[in-house]
C-alpha positions in Angstrom: -54.0 64.4 -10.9 -54.2 61.1 -12.0 -52.2 60.8 -14.8 -49.3 62.0 -12.8 -49.9 59.7 -10.1 -50.2 56.9 -12.5 -47.0 57.9 -14.3 -45.2 58.0 -10.8 -46.3 54.6 -10.0 -45.4 53.0 -13.5 -41.8 54.8 -13.2 -41.5 53.3 -9.6 -42.6 49.9 -11.1 -39.6 50.2 -13.8 -37.1 50.8 -11.7 -37.8 47.8 -9.7 -34.9 45.4 -10.5 -37.1 42.4 -9.5 -40.0 43.7 -12.1 -39.9 43.9 -15.9 -42.1 45.8 -18.0 -44.2 43.9 -21.0 -46.9 44.6 -23.6 -49.7 42.1 -23.1 -51.2 40.6 -26.1 -48.2 41.6 -28.5 -46.2 39.4 -30.1 -43.0 39.9 -31.7 -43.5 39.3 -35.7 -40.0 38.2 -36.0 -38.8 36.2 -33.3 -42.3 35.0 -32.0 -41.4 36.4 -28.5 -45.0 37.0 -26.6 -45.8 39.0 -24.9 -42.7 41.3 -26.1 -40.9 42.0 -23.2 -39.0 45.7 -22.5 -39.4 48.0 -25.4 -41.4 47.5 -28.2 -40.7 48.5 -32.1 -43.6 49.5 -34.0 -43.6 50.0 -38.0 -45.4 53.0 -38.4 -48.7 52.9 -40.0 -48.6 49.1 -39.8 -49.5 46.1 -37.4 -45.9 45.0 -37.2 -43.9 44.8 -33.9 -40.5 43.7 -32.9 -38.9 42.9 -29.7 -35.9 44.9 -28.8 -33.4 42.4 -30.1 -34.8 41.9 -33.4 -35.0 45.4 -34.1 -31.1 45.9 -33.2 -30.4 43.5 -36.2 -32.3 45.8 -38.8 -30.0 47.8 -41.0 -29.4 51.8 -40.1 -31.9 52.7 -43.1 -34.6 50.8 -41.5 -34.7 51.5 -37.7 -36.1 55.3 -38.7 -39.2 53.4 -39.8 -40.0 52.3 -36.5 -41.5 54.0 -33.1 -40.2 53.1 -29.7 -42.9 52.1 -27.4 -42.5 51.6 -23.5 -44.1 48.9 -21.6 -47.8 49.1 -20.7 -47.5 46.4 -17.9 -45.1 45.3 -15.3 -44.6 42.0 -13.6 -42.1 40.0 -11.3 -39.4 38.6 -13.5 -39.0 34.8 -13.6 -37.3 33.4 -10.7 -37.6 36.7 -8.9 -38.2 36.4 -5.1 -42.0 37.2 -4.3 -42.5 39.7 -2.0 -42.0 38.6 1.8 -44.9 37.3 3.8 -45.2 39.5 6.9 -48.5 38.8 8.5 -47.3 40.6 11.6 -48.3 43.9 10.4 -51.6 45.7 8.9 -52.9 48.3 6.9 -55.1 50.9 8.9 -58.2 51.6 7.3 -57.8 49.7 4.1 -60.4 47.1 3.4 -60.1 43.9 1.3 -62.8 44.7 -1.3 -63.6 40.7 -1.6 -63.4 39.3 1.8 -64.3 42.5 3.7 -61.3 42.0 5.9 -60.6 45.4 7.6 -57.8 46.5 8.3 -55.8 43.9 5.9 -53.3 41.8 7.8 -50.0 41.3 6.3 -49.3 41.9 2.5 -52.1 43.9 0.7 -52.3 43.5 -2.8 -53.5 46.9 -4.5 -54.8 47.0 -8.2 -52.7 49.4 -10.1 -54.7 52.5 -10.8 -58.0 51.3 -9.2 -59.2 52.0 -5.7 -59.2 48.1 -5.2 -57.2 46.2 -2.7 -57.4 42.2 -1.8 -55.6 40.4 1.5 -53.5 37.5 0.8 -56.0 34.8 0.8 -58.0 36.5 -2.1 -55.2 37.5 -4.0 -54.3 33.6 -3.9 -57.5 32.7 -5.3 -56.9 35.0 -8.7 -55.7 33.3 -12.3 -52.0 33.7 -12.7 -52.7 36.6 -15.2 -54.7 38.5 -13.2 -52.3 38.6 -10.4 -49.7 40.3 -12.8 -52.2 43.5 -12.3 -51.5 43.8 -8.7 -48.9 45.6 -6.6 -47.8 44.0 -3.2 -47.5 46.5 -0.5 -45.9 45.4 2.7 -47.9 46.7 6.1 -47.1 50.3 7.2 -47.7 49.0 10.8 -45.6 46.5 12.4 -47.1 44.4 15.5 -44.8 46.4 18.3 -46.6 44.2 21.0 -49.9 43.6 22.3 -53.2 45.0 21.0 -54.0 48.2 23.5 -57.5 49.1 23.1 -58.0 52.9 22.1 -54.0 52.9 21.9 -53.2 51.7 18.7 -50.7 48.8 17.7 -47.3 48.8 17.0 -45.5 51.9 15.3 -48.5 53.5 13.9 -49.7 55.1 16.7 -53.7 55.5 17.4 -56.0 53.4 15.4 -59.4 53.0 16.7 -60.6 49.5 15.0 -61.7 46.8 17.1 -62.1 43.0 16.3 -64.5 42.0 19.2 -63.1 40.0 22.0 -60.6 42.5 22.6 -57.6 41.6 20.5 -55.6 41.7 17.3 -54.6 37.8 16.8 -56.4 37.2 20.2 -53.8 38.9 22.4 -55.5 41.6 24.1 -56.7 42.6 27.4 
């Protein structure tokens, strides 16, 4: 079901050492951290949140008054390497919902939880805040040699798409 798929995707993002979980539009009421990164602690029944560092400073008798809340969004950590730009592969059967590129060539950017994908050029036009909602997906199909009409391309086997003029990247028969 969709909820299980979303939970699995969130777990995969959370386990990526180059990504961090955060709470959009939530500020630590003690330190001012905004957004709160990592676990957030909410004072039960109140609009009062603490980051983990501030929660750890509380006395033991106050900690039970707070509820731990796991991050709801994920982003690349500051200083983490951007995904490799691999324009040599493509995503069979996936169309860019903005430009219409089909298939998407190179890195594909998928809007988490939605049936919405962008090519690199359209992703690059987004504001930085909106980019955080997308997941970079490398191409599953590599460029294993020249385009073969009706015979597919690279390691993905047969793919029946065509680009007019007989070739992917202009190198076909």
